[in-house]
MIKOLDREN-130640 format. One record per atom (N, C-alpha, C): x negated, y, z; residue in three letters. Coordinates in steps of 0.1 Angstrom, whole numbers, plus 5000, padded with zeros to 4 digits. Last residue first. Layout:
<pts>
XYZALA;...
</pts>
This chain:
<pts>
498349845027VAL;498549945015VAL;499949965016VAL;496349845057HIS;497749835050HIS;497649885037HIS;494249735082ALA;494449775066ALA;495549775064ALA;495049775118GLN;494749695105GLN;494949775092GLN;493649905146PRO;494849895135PRO;494349855123PRO;491949675169THR;491849795160THR;493049795151THR;491349585201ALA;492049575190ALA;492249685183ALA;488549445212HIS;488849575212HIS;489649555198HIS;486449245225GLN;487949225219GLN;488549345220GLN;483249345215LYS;484249305224LYS;485449285219LYS;481749395195PRO;481149365206PRO;481849315217PRO;481749325166GLN;482649345175GLN;482249295187GLN;480949295137ASN;480349395146ASN;481249425159ASN;484249265119LEU;482649245121LEU;482149315131LEU;487149135134HIS;486449235126HIS;484849195128HIS;489148945145HIS;488148885135HIS;487248995127HIS;491149055160GLY;490048955167GLY;488948905156GLY;493849035139GLU;493149075147GLU;492048995156GLU;493148995102PRO;493748955114PRO;492948995127PRO;493749165073ILE;492949125086ILE;493249105098ILE;495949255064VAL;495249165058VAL;493949095063VAL;499649325067ASP;498149315073ASP;497349225070ASP;501349465039PHE;500749325049PHE;499449365054PHE;501949665020GLY;502849655033GLY;502149525039GLY;501649774996SER;501749654997SER;502349595010SER;501950064999GLN;502450004989GLN;502749844987GLN;500450255015GLY;502050205018GLY;502550125007GLY;498050275004LEU;498950375004LEU;500050345007LEU;495750125007ASP;496850064997ASP;498050194996ASP;494250185029ALA;494050195015ALA;495150195007ALA;494350295060PRO;495650235050PRO;495150245036PRO;491550215077LEU;492150305067LEU;493150225059LEU;491550125111ALA;491050095098ALA;492050195086ALA;490450385136ALA;491650305128ALA;491150265115ALA;488850545151THR;488250405147THR;489350315141THR;490150775153GLU;489150755142GLU;488650625142GLU;493650815158ASP;492350735165ASP;491250735151ASP;494351185149LEU;494751025150LEU;493450955155LEU;493951465172VAL;493451375158VAL;493851235161VAL;494251545195SER;494651615186SER;494351585170SER;493351365217SER;494651375212SER;495251475201SER;490851235224SER;491251285211SER;492751285206SER;491251155248LEU;490051235246LEU;490151285231LEU;493651035253LEU;493451135261LEU;492351205255LEU;493150805234ALA;494350875231ALA;494151035240ALA;491150695249ASP;490850765235ASP;492150835232ASP;492550605268ALA;491650685274ALA;491150745259ALA;494550405257GLU;494850535267GLU;493750625266GLU;492250215253GLU;493250315240GLU;493950415246GLU;491650115277ASP;490550195267ASP;491350295255ASP;494150005285GLU;493250105293GLU;492450205285GLU;494349805268GLU;495349915268GLU;494650035273GLU;491949655273ASP;492049745259ASP;493249835259ASP;492249565297ILE;491349665296ILE;491549765279ILE;494449405291ILE;494749495300ILE;493749605299ILE;492949225274ARG;494149275268ARG;494549425278ARG;491149115293VAL;491049165282VAL;491749265276VAL;493148985310SER;492549085316SER;491749175305SER;494348775293ARG;495248885295ARG;494449025303ARG;492148675265SER;492648675278SER;493648805283SER;493048575234VAL;492448675243VAL;492948695255VAL;492748235222PRO;493448345227PRO;492648425235PRO;490648105198PRO;490848115212PRO;491648235214PRO;492147965168SER;491148055172SER;491448085188SER;493047615162VAL;493347775164VAL;492247835168VAL;493347335146PRO;492747405153PRO;493047555151PRO;496747185136LEU;495547255133LEU;494747355143LEU;498747075148CYS;497846965144CYS;496647025139CYS;500647255152PRO;499947205164PRO;498947105163PRO;500747535127PRO;501147395134PRO;500247325145PRO;500447855145PRO;500147755136PRO;500547645137PRO;502848115154SER;502048025158SER;501647905149SER;502548415137VAL;503448325140VAL;502248215147VAL;500448625136LEU;501948655141LEU;502848555142LEU;498148575125ASN;498448505139ASN;499848585146ASN;497648645102ASN;497548745107ASN;497948725121ASN;498348395086PHE;497148455084PHE;496648545097PHE;501348395093LEU;500248295098LEU;498748335097LEU;502148615079PHE;502248625093PHE;501248505100PHE;501448505051THR;500948645057THR;501148625070THR;503048285050GLY;501848265052GLY;501048415054GLY;505748415054TYR;505248335063TYR;503848305064TYR;506048555031VAL;506048615045VAL;505248535055VAL;505848365012LEU;504948465013LEU;504648515024LEU;507948195016LEU;506548125016LEU;505548235019LEU;510048385011SER;509748325024SER;508548255028SER;509448444983PHE;509348554994PHE;509148485009PHE;510048174976GLY;508948234971GLY;508548324982GLY;512948154981THR;511948064987THR;510548124986THR;513748364966VAL;514148384978VAL;513048274987VAL;513348274940GLN;512748404945GLN;512848414961GLN;514748044939LEU;513248044938LEU;512748194944LEU;517248154940PHE;516648104952PHE;515248054950PHE;517648224915SER;517048324925SER;516748294936SER;518648004902THR;517348034901THR;516948154910THR;521347884903PRO;520047874918PRO;519047914912PRO;522648214904PHE;522348094914PHE;522248004901PHE;521148534904ILE;521748434898ILE;521448284903ILE;521548844912PHE;521348744919PHE;521948604913PHE;520149114890ARG;521149014895ARG;520648904903ARG;519149474890GLU;518749304893GLU;520249244894GLU;520249704889TRP;518749674885TRP;518249524881TRP;522149754906GLY;522749674891GLY;521549654885GLY;522149844929LEU;522049944920LEU;522249884907LEU;521749624945GLY;523049704947GLY;523049804937GLY;519149534938LEU;520649454936LEU;521949554936LEU;517949744946SER;517749704936SER;518949604930SER;518449704975ILE;518549814968ILE;518849804956ILE;517349454980LEU;518749444984LEU;518949574977LEU;514549484973TRP;515249384968TRP;516649404972TRP;514049654994ILE;513549724980ILE;514549624970ILE;514149535017SER;514949635014SER;514949675001SER;512149375016LEU;513649295014LEU;514449415012LEU;510249535018THR;510249455006THR;511649425005THR;510849645043ARG;510749725033ARG;510749645020ARG;510349435061CYS;511849465058CYS;511849585046CYS;507549425060THR;508249305052THR;509949355051THR;506949635071ASP;506749635058ASP;507349535054ASP;507549595098THR;508449685092THR;508049685076THR;505549385105LEU;506949325102LEU;507749445097LEU;503249545102SER;503449455094SER;504749385094SER;503749725124ARG;503649785110ARG;503849685100ARG;503749575145ALA;504949615140ALA;505049675128ALA;500949505144THR;502149415142THR;503449435138THR;499849745151ALA;499549705138ALA;500849595134ALA;502149935172SER;501049825172SER;501049815155SER;502750195185VAL;503350075183VAL;502549985186VAL;501450455178HIS;502350435188HIS;503050305192HIS;499650345157ARG;499350445168ARG;499950415178ARG;501150255134THR;500250155140THR;499550235154THR;503150455134VAL;503650335137VAL;502250235144VAL;501450655121SER;501950675135SER;502550535140SER;500450525097LEU;499550545107LEU;500150575121LEU;502950555087GLY;502550435089GLY;501650435098GLY;503950825085PHE;504750725094PHE;503650595097PHE;501850885068TYR;502050945081TYR;502650845091TYR;502250745045ASN;501050725052ASN;501050775065ASN;505050845036PHE;504750715041PHE;503550675049PHE;504551115029PHE;505051065043PHE;504950925048PHE;502951065008SER;502251155018SER;503051105029SER;504850924992ILE;503650854996ILE;502850925007ILE;506751124991SER;507250994998SER;505850925002SER;505451314977PHE;505751354991PHE;506251214998PHE;505451194952ALA;504251234958ALA;504551234971ALA;507951114943ILE;507051024947ILE;505751084955ILE;508951384942ALA;509551294950ALA;508551184953ALA;507451434913ILE;507551514929ILE;507851444939ILE;508651244902GLY;507251264905GLY;507151334915GLY;511351334898SER;511051214904SER;509451204907SER;511051584883TYR;511551584898TYR;511251464905TYR;509951474859LEU;509451574866LEU;509751554883LEU;512251324853VAL;510551264854VAL;509951354861VAL;514351494851PRO;514451384860PRO;512951334863PRO;513451714831ALA;513551714845ALA;513751594856ALA;511351644805ASN;512551604811ASN;512351604827ASN;509051834799ASP;510351834792ASP;511451774796ASP;507051724816VAL;507651854817VAL;508951894811VAL;506951454806MET;507251484819MET;507751614822MET;506451454776GLN;507551384785GLN;508051444797GLN;503951614781HIS;505251664771HIS;506451574778HIS;502451394790TRP;502451524798TRP;503851624791TRP;502451214772GLY;503051214785GLY;503351314792GLY;500951344752ARG;502251284751ARG;503051264764ARG;498551354763PRO;499251484760PRO;500651444758PRO;498051104768LEU;498351144780LEU;498651304777LEU;498350794761ASP;498550904754ASP;498751024761ASP;498050544771PHE;496750654773PHE;497150764766PHE;500650424767PHE;500250444781PHE;498950514782PHE;500450384741PRO;501050464746PRO;500750514760PRO;497450284726SER;498850224736SER;499250354739SER;495650344707LEU;495650214711LEU;496850154720LEU;495950624704LYS;496550534695LYS;496650404700LYS;494350724720SER;495450744724SER;496250644715SER;491850684710VAL;491950634721VAL;493450624724VAL;491450824685SER;491350694683SER;491550604697SER;492351104697PRO;493351034688PRO;492950904688PRO;491551164729LEU;491151154718LEU;492051054710LEU;492451164755ALA;493051254747ALA;492651234731ALA;490651004771LEU;491950944767LEU;492651014758LEU;488551214774PHE;488451084766PHE;489651034761PHE;489851434790PRO;489151444774PRO;489051314765PRO;490651254812PHE;491651344803PHE;490851374789PHE;488751184830LEU;488951084819LEU;489951174809LEU;488551394850LEU;487651374839LEU;487851294829LEU;491251344860LEU;491051464853LEU;489751464843LEU;490851104874ILE;491551084862ILE;491451234853ILE;488851224894SER;488351094883SER;489251084871SER;490351394908ILE;489351444899ILE;488751354889ILE;492151184921ALA;492751284910ALA;491451354900ALA;490251054937GLY;490651004924GLY;491251094913GLY;489351264953PHE;488451214942PHE;489151124932PHE;491951304965PHE;490951444959PHE;490451354949PHE;492451054977GLY;493251134967GLY;492751224961GLY;490251044995GLU;490350964986GLU;491350984973GLU;490751265009PHE;489751255004PHE;489551174991PHE;493051145023GLY;493251285015GLY;492251295006GLY;492250945038VAL;493150925025VAL;492851045017VAL;490251085053ALA;489750965044ALA;490850945032ALA;492251225070ILE;491251265063ILE;490451185050ILE;493651005083LEU;494251125072LEU;493351185064LEU;491650875097PRO;492350805085PRO;493050905075PRO;488751045103SER;489951015107SER;490750975094SER;485750865109VAL;486450975101VAL;487950935104VAL;482550765114SER;483550765120SER;484250885113SER;480450475096TYR;480850645098TYR;482450645106TYR;480150205098ARG;479050305099ARG;479450435101ARG;482750105094GLU;481750015103GLU;480550125104GLU;483850235072MET;484450255085MET;483250195098MET;482250115050ILE;482250275052ILE;482550295067ILE;483349845051LYS;482049885052LYS;481750025057LYS;486049915047GLU;485749865059GLU;484149865062GLU;485949985020GLU;486250085031GLU;486150035044GLU;485349755008VAL;484149885006VAL;484749985018VAL;487649625011VAL;486149545017VAL;485349685016VAL;489549754999PHE;489549725014PHE;488149675020PHE;488649744974GLN;488749874980GLN;488949844996GLN;488849474971THR;487549534966THR;487649664976THR;491849464969ALA;490949374979ALA;489549454981ALA;492349614945THR;492749674962THR;491849604971THR;491149444927PHE;490549564931PHE;491249624941PHE;492949204931ILE;491449204932ILE;490649334933ILE;495249314923GLN;495049294939GLN;493549244940GLN;495549324896ALA;495249444903ALA;494749424918ALA;496549054891PHE;495349094889PHE;494549214895PHE;499049074900PHE;498449004906PHE;496649034902PHE;499949274881ILE;500249314894ILE;498949224901ILE;499549134856PHE;498849264856PHE;498749304873PHE;501148914859PHE;499448894859PHE;499049004862PHE;503549044858VAL;503448974872VAL;501748954870VAL;503749094832GLY;503849214843GLY;503349144856GLY;503748874820VAL;502448974818VAL;502449034828VAL;506048764832LEU;504948684833LEU;503848784828LEU;507948944817VAL;507748934830VAL;506648864834VAL;507448914788GLN;507049024795GLN;506949014810GLN;508948634788THR;507148664785THR;506748804790THR;511048704792ALA;510448594804ALA;508848624801ALA;511648844771GLU;512048914782GLU;511148824794GLU;511648654751PRO;510848774748PRO;510648844764PRO;513748514761GLU;512548454760GLU;511448544757GLU;516148674757ASP;515748584768ASP;514148564770ASP;517648774737SER;516148794735SER;515648764752SER;520248764735THR;519748674726THR;517848694728THR;521248924749SER;521248794753SER;520648714746SER;521349174741LEU;520449164748LEU;520248994753LEU;523849184724ASP;522449194719ASP;521149134726ASP;525849184742SER;525549074733SER;524049044726SER;525149434756LYS;525049314763LYS;524949194755LYS;525349684751LEU;524349604741LEU;524149494748LEU;526549864768HIS;527349824755HIS;526449724748HIS;524749934788PRO;525449824790PRO;526549754776PRO;521750044789PHE;522650014776PHE;523749904780PHE;521050024818ILE;520850144808ILE;521750144793ILE;521649804823ALA;521949904832ALA;521750024828ALA;520249614807GLN;521849624805GLN;522249764815GLN;517749684814LYS;518149714801LYS;519649734799LYS;517749554839ILE;517549684837ILE;517949724825ILE;517849254844ALA;519049354843ALA;518949524838ALA;515949004834ASP;516149144838ASP;517249204833ASP;516648674839LYS;517048794830LYS;516948914836LYS;515248444857VAL;516048524857VAL;516148684848VAL;512448324849LEU;513748264847LEU;515348354849LEU;510548494857SER;510848494842SER;511848404838SER;511048524885GLY;511148654875GLY;511148614861GLY;510248274891SER;511848304892SER;511848434884SER;507448274888TRP;508348184881TRP;509648224880TRP;506848464906GLY;506648514893GLY;507448414886GLY;507748354932VAL;508248454928VAL;508048484914VAL;506148124933LEU;507148104929LEU;508048224925LEU;503548244932GLY;503748174920GLY;505148134918GLY;503548324957VAL;503648424947VAL;503848364935VAL;503948124973GLY;504848204973GLY;504748304962GLY;501148004966THR;502447934965THR;503748034963THR;499848174982MET;499548174968MET;500748124961MET;500448145006VAL;500948305001VAL;500748264984VAL;499647895011VAL;501047915010VAL;501248055002VAL;496747945009ILE;497547874997ILE;498747884999ILE;496648105032LEU;496348165018LEU;496948075007LEU;497147895050SER;498048035050SER;497848085035SER;494747755049ILE;496147685045ILE;497147815043ILE;493047945060TRP;492947905045TRP;494047825040TRP;494247955084GLN;494248055079GLN;493948045063GLN;493747685096TYR;494947725094TYR;495147855085TYR;490747675099LEU;491547605086LEU;492847645087LEU;489648035101TRP;489947875107TRP;490847805094TRP;487048215088LEU;488448185087LEU;488548055092LEU;484548465098HIS;484848315093HIS;486648305098HIS;482748685075ARG;483748655088ARG;484148495083ARG;481248845060ARG;480448725064ARG;481448695077ARG;481949025041LEU;481849075055LEU;481548935065LEU;481748875015PHE;481149005019PHE;481349035033PHE;483248625018ILE;481948635011ILE;481248775016ILE;485248685039VAL;484348555039VAL;483148585032VAL;486448895025SER;486148905041SER;485148775043SER;487248785000PHE;486248865001PHE;485648885013PHE;489448605009ILE;488248535004ILE;487148645007ILE;491148805023GLY;490748675027GLY;489748615025GLY;491748945000VAL;491149035010VAL;490548905021VAL;492948764984PHE;491748824979PHE;491148874991PHE;495248715000LEU;494648614994LEU;493248644991LEU;496648975004VAL;496048895015VAL;495048815012VAL;497649044978LEU;496749094985LEU;495649014994LEU;499848904972ALA;498648834969ALA;497548904976ALA;501949114974GLY;501649034987GLY;500348944986GLY;502549174950ARG;501649254955ARG;501249204970ARG;505149024944THR;503748984938THR;502549054944THR;506949174958MET;506649074963MET;505249004958MET;507249424943GLN;506849434954GLN;506349284961GLN;507849294917TYR;506849364916TYR;506249364932TYR;510349184921ILE;509249094915ILE;507749184922ILE;511649444924SER;511549334937SER;510649224931SER;511649534902VAL;510949614912VAL;510749504924VAL;511049334872PRO;511849404884PRO;511249434895PRO;508549434850THR;508949334860THR;510049414867THR;506949594833TYR;507449464828TYR;508449394838TYR;506049834843LEU;507049834835LEU;507849724829LEU;504649714866LEU;506049774871LEU;506749774858LEU;502049674853GLY;503149554855GLY;504349604858GLY;501349954852VAL;501749874838VAL;502549774841VAL;501249974879ASN;502150054872ASN;502650004859ASN;499049824883MET;500249764890MET;501449854884MET;496949944869LEU;497149814867LEU;498649764871LEU;497050184884THR;497350184872THR;497650044868THR;496150084911THR;497150144908THR;497750164893THR;493649974905ALA;494349894909ALA;496049964908ALA;492150194895THR;492350104886THR;493250014889THR;492350384917LEU;492750404907LEU;492950294896LEU;490950214939ASP;492550244938ASP;492850264924ASP;488250224927CYS;488950084930CYS;490650134931CYS;488050504931ILE;488050434919ILE;488650294917ILE;488150504960ALA;489050584950ALA;489450514936ALA;485850374969PRO;487250304969PRO;488150384962PRO;483950564959ILE;483850424953ILE;485350374956ILE;484250804971TRP;484950804960TRP;484850674952TRP;483550794995LEU;484950754996LEU;485250754978LEU;480950884995LEU;481150734994LEU;482550714993LEU;480951154998LEU;481351114985LEU;481250964982LEU;480651215021VAL;481951215019VAL;482151155006VAL;477951245023LYS;478451125028LYS;479751095021LYS;477451515021TRP;477451435011TRP;478051295012TRP;479251585051GLY;478651635039GLY;478751545025GLY;480451315069SER;480351465066SER;479251475055SER;481151105090LEU;481251115077LEU;481451245072LEU;479251085119THR;480551165115THR;480251135101THR;478050765131SER;477950885129SER;479250955122SER;478650525157GLN;478950545143GLN;478550715142GLN;478650395181SER;477450415176SER;477450445160SER;480150425210SER;480250525197SER;478950495193SER;479850335237THR;480250225226THR;480250305211THR;479550545253GLY;478650445253GLY;478950345241GLY;481750725253LEU;480450755248LEU;479450645244LEU;483750525263LYS;483850585248LYS;482550635243LYS;482550475287ILE;482850365278ILE;482950425263ILE;482750715297ALA;481450655296ALA;481550515286ALA;485350745300VAL;484350855292VAL;483150775288VAL;486050555316HIS;486650565301HIS;485750645294HIS;485150625341PRO;484350505333PRO;485050515316PRO;483950955349ASP;485050855344ASP;484450745338ASP;482151105358HIS;482050985363HIS;483350885356HIS;482851325346ASP;481551275343ASP;481451135347ASP;484751425362SER;485351325347SER;483951315343SER;484651555382ASP;484651425384ASP;484951355374ASP;485351835375PRO;483651775377PRO;483551625379PRO;487851835352PRO;487151835365PRO;485951775366PRO;487152025318LEU;487651905327LEU;487251905340LEU;488652285304HIS;487652235311HIS;488052125320HIS;489452345270VAL;490052245279VAL;488752235286VAL;489952635252PRO;489152555255PRO;489652465269PRO;492952745238ALA;491652805249ALA;491152675250ALA;493852765203GLN;494152695218GLN;492952735224GLN;493252805178ARG;493952885185ARG;494252855202ARG;491952565169ARG;491152685171ARG;491852785178ARG;494052385167THR;493252355178THR;492152495179THR;495852495144ALA;496352465162ALA;495152495169ALA;494152415124PHE;494152565130PHE;494852605141PHE;493752135126TRP;492552245126TRP;493152395132TRP;496652065122THR;495852045135THR;494552145137THR;496752165095TYR;497552215105TYR;496952205120TYR;495152025083LEU;494452145084LEU;495452235095LEU;496051775086VAL;494951775092VAL;494651945095VAL;498551795073PRO;498651795090PRO;497251795096PRO;497551805049ILE;498451935052ILE;498351905069ILE;496251625038PHE;495151705041PHE;496351835051PHE;498051455024CYS;497851445036CYS;496751535045CYS;498451564998LEU;499351605008LEU;499051545021LEU;496551354985MET;495951474989MET;496951595000MET;498451164980GLU;497351124991GLU;496851284997GLU;499751274963GLY;500751234974GLY;499551224984GLY;497951274940LEU;498351404946LEU;499251374960LEU;497750994938PHE;496551074943PHE;497051194948PHE;500450934928MET;499850884941MET;498950974945MET;500051094903GLN;501351164911GLN;500951084926GLN;498250934889LEU;498051084892LEU;499051124904LEU;499750734885THR;498850724893THR;498250864897THR;501550844864GLN;501950824879GLN;500850764887GLN;499650874843TRP;500451004851TRP;500850954865TRP;499350614838VAL;498050694841VAL;498750834850VAL;501550504829PRO;501050434842PRO;499950564847PRO;504250584811GLN;502850664812GLN;502350634827GLN;506750574800GLU;505850454801GLU;504550504801GLU;510050644797TYR;508750704802TYR;508050574805TYR;511450534763LEU;511450544780LEU;510050594783LEU;513050604733VAL;511550594739VAL;511850624754VAL;515050464712ARG;514850544723ARG;513450474728ARG;515350264689ASN;514550394688ASN;514550474700ASN;517250094700ARG;515650044699ARG;515050154695ARG;519750224702PRO;518750214714PRO;517550144712PRO;520950424678ASP;520050274677ASP;519250294691ASP;521450684680PRO;522750584678PRO;521950444684PRO;519650904699ASP;519750844685ASP;520750714689ASP;519151054718LEU;520751074711LEU;520650974699LEU;516751024725CYS;517650984735CYS;519050954729CYS;513851074714ASN;515251014707ASN;516450944716ASN;512451024748GLU;512251084733GLU;513551014726GLU;512950944774VAL;512151094771VAL;512151114757VAL;515050794797CYS;514750804782CYS;513950964780CYS;513950634824GLN;514450764820GLN;513850734805GLN;512750394839MET;513950354830MET;514550494827MET;510550504854ASP;510350414841ASP;511550394833ASP;511850614875GLN;511350684866GLN;510750614850GLN;512650384888TRP;513750484883TRP;513050584872TRP;509950294896LYS;510750204887LYS;512050284880LYS;509350474915SER;508450454903SER;509350374892SER;511650504934TRP;511350604924TRP;510550584912TRP;510950224944LEU;512150264936LEU;512150374928LEU;508550234956SER;508650164943SER;509950204938SER;509050474975ASN;507850494964ASN;507950404952ASN;511150404990SER;511250514980SER;509950514970SER;510150215009SER;510950174997SER;511150284986SER;508450395023GLY;507850275016GLY;508750225006GLY;510650595036THR;509750615023THR;508850505018THR;512050385052LEU;512750465042LEU;511650505029LEU;510250265065ILE;511050185057ILE;511650275044ILE;509250485077MET;508550405071MET;509250305062MET;511450575090GLY;510950665082GLY;509850585074GLY;512150375111GLY;512850395100GLY;512450495089GLY;509950395128LEU;510150295117LEU;511150295106LEU;510350645136LEU;508950615131LEU;509150505119LEU;512650625150PHE;512550735138PHE;511050685131PHE;512050445169PRO;513050405157PRO;513250515148PRO;510350615182ILE;509850495176ILE;510950465166ILE;512150805191PHE;510950835184PHE;510350715179PHE;514150755212LEU;514550775195LEU;513250795187LEU;513050775236SER;514050655233SER;514350665215SER;512151015238SER;511150895234SER;511750785230SER;513851275218SER;513551195228SER;512651055226SER;512651555200MET;513351435198MET;513151355210MET;
</pts>
């Protein structure tokens, strides 16, 4: 592939696979798995298994081991590279070796990734429950509240300093999330009408219960961001002390997350637990999945989509920038909304849908302002800009790093812990802890 098409290919692949994650999950929730031939649609049972959907995500993360293993086998077959003698005096090598104070994450230390995996398990399960009650666009936009909790936790636990405009941006994000949730409670969800269009008259009398369900779903999604933000903070603490390739870290988190769910299977399969909610009835969910081809195949599609999204996201961060990744993820959120409108899953109702547009706009502006992608108002103090000379040095350092570690991804990259599901840069450049020089690192994404 030519270099002129490589970057658009990465950006397009990121938007496509990122949109597929949420859309496939919502489509899976809409599948009838029991009593599908019952003349009374109220007796039909849809696929509502958030725990199984979380396991699908972890399996997708484990697929990130495939390119790592391929690179490992390919490297073993290559002949060793002998550098010229004057490479010992290369300033780039000196910089690389002199500034590396991290030890490799290996041995029992890999178990540290089990902590963020547990946070990811909790957050993803809560978000999957919220997706059952909300339109997919409301789901995706509400996840933008992640930047709010990461900003607060970075001050409390990472001892970072936020400028006044960044605190204001968090308030703007909170306002945007509130408007998005409110609009979801006002606009009647069209998913049931898409499945049972002949019940339009019956569904029109249940606006109030549906509005309550949307608010409950928004609460689950919003509350899940606390665990995702905790995951980000723990991951950054790990990355400060240990060096590990991002794809390897994602793969290990997927492995530990899958093991955790499997360990919970005997407990969740107890009748006293499974009867509390169909969400925890794992034996029933297994039969619903394997006995219905659409649910099974969509689960496989979700796993591969998550894996490819991690690859495209890391590639965009490496070959373009973290800023481009954030902008691309914003396009992903917009594309999810447009596709759901085109499929008839949602409706644009005047004028209440403009609340969602306004909330999404505030959400995007607040996120961009927090990450210094847009200029703050002139009346607010800002952080000092990075000089051009420092930026040139950074570019040279990054090029040297790429030459020194061309077989793996940048080991200093922050882990994209959310698996490409939130799509927002949550830590602004230049605000990392233990940063002796202004060296830009890829930001965390979900």
